[in-house]
C-alpha positions, 0 to 999 in steps of 0.5 A, spaced: 583 103 825 586 108 829 592 104 830 593 104 823 592 112 821 597 113 826 602 107 823 600 110 816 602 118 819 609 117 820 613 119 814 619 114 816 614 108 816 611 111 809 618 111 806 620 104 809 613 101 806 615 103 799 622 100 800 619 094 802 614 094 797 620 095 791 623 089 794 617 085 794 616 086 786 623 085 784 623 078 788 617 077 785 617 079 778 625 078 777 624 070 778 617 070 773 621 073 767 627 069 768 622 062 768 618 064 762 624 064 758 627 058 761 620 055 761 619 057 753 626 054 752 624 047 756 617 047 753 620 046 746 625 042 748 619 037 750 616 038 745 621 036 740 624 030 744 618 026 747 623 022 752 625 028 755 619 030 757 617 025 761 623 027 765 623 034 765 615 034 767 616 029 772 622 032 776 618 039 775 612 035 778 617 033 784 621 040 785 613 043 786 613 039 791 618 042 795 616 046 801 618 054 799 622 054 806 626 049 806 628 051 799 629 058 801 634 054 807 638 049 801 639 055 796 645 057 799 649 051 800 648 049 793 650 056 790 654 058 795 650 065 797 650 068 804 643 065 808 641 073 807 642 074 800 636 076 796 639 072 790 636 066 794 629 067 793 630 069 786 633 062 784 628 059 788 622 062 785 625 062 779 625 054 779 618 054 782 615 057 777 619 054 771 615 047 774 610 051 774 610 053 766 614 047 763 608 043 762 603 048 759 608 050 754 610 043 752 602 041 751 600 048 748 606 048 743 604 040 742 596 043 741 599 047 735 596 044 729 600 040 724 598 044 717 600 051 721 607 048 722 607 045 714 604 052 711 610 056 715 615 051 713 612 050 706 613 059 706 621 058 707 620 059 715 625 056 718 625 052 724 627 058 729 624 062 726 617 058 725 617 057 732 618 064 734 613 067 729 608 062 729 607 056 734 610 062 740 604 066 739 599 061 738 601 059 745 601 065 748 594 065 752 596 058 755 603 060 757 599 067 759 594 063 763 600 059 767 604 066 768 598 069 772 598 064 776 605 064 777 605 071 778 600 070 785 604 064 786 610 068 787 607 074 790 605 070 796 611 066 797 616 072 797 612 073 803 615 067 805 622 069 805 621 074 810 622 068 815 629 068 814 631 075 813 630 077 806 626 084 804 619 084 801 612 086 805 613 079 808 617 083 813 611 087 815 608 080 817 614 078 822 615 084 825 607 085 827 607 078 830 613 079 833 610 086 836 603 084 837 602 090 833 596 089 828 597 095 823 603 093 819 599 085 818 594 089 815 598 094 811 602 088 809 596 084 807 593 090 803 599 092 800 601 084 798 593 084 795 593 090 791 601 088 788 597 081 786 591 085 783 596 090 779 600 085 776 594 081 774 592 086 770 598 089 767 599 080 765 591 081 761 593 087 758 600 084 755 596 077 753 591 081 749 596 086 746 600 080 743 594 075 741 589 081 737 586 075 734 583 072 740 579 078 741 577 079 734 575 072 734 570 074 740 568 080 737 
């Protein structure tokens, strides 16, 4: 504990920790936001075109089996970035999280009762308006569950990116192992867990705000 107190007592260390934490937030949440948009678009396409569902879901399953470190190394060759560019992590995690979300989004949209769609159509809703105001809100609980899993996965996988030189809290792990110094490893673990917890709480609150009818049903 003395080493930990000494480590955190340095003003330069605290400033570096804040910078790493902000980098970790960006590297984990930017892909999450992008993947939600992509998964909703692809999920709608899967629901509308049944043949596309098999293709996209199968591709997503294969993509998700690629080791993260290998994908981080492959991305620069594909998109032409530098090896240490943080964009590589953002792109890789966007692919991972989109692959994770496509199937549940497609299944959630498929589970919307047909009479609900028919009622919306009878009220004059055009297809995209019906999708955005009726079908998508009903799919939010399933989508939110997938996003919560994706957020924890991203926050964890960003740490792996430190092995190829990107920022984030994973730097604490690599530095700690290299120097055989336990304090930064402990701080990295605690901050990663706290970040995952805070993001999960925010996502639950956002889900509840977007689905007030579920609270009414529980009460």
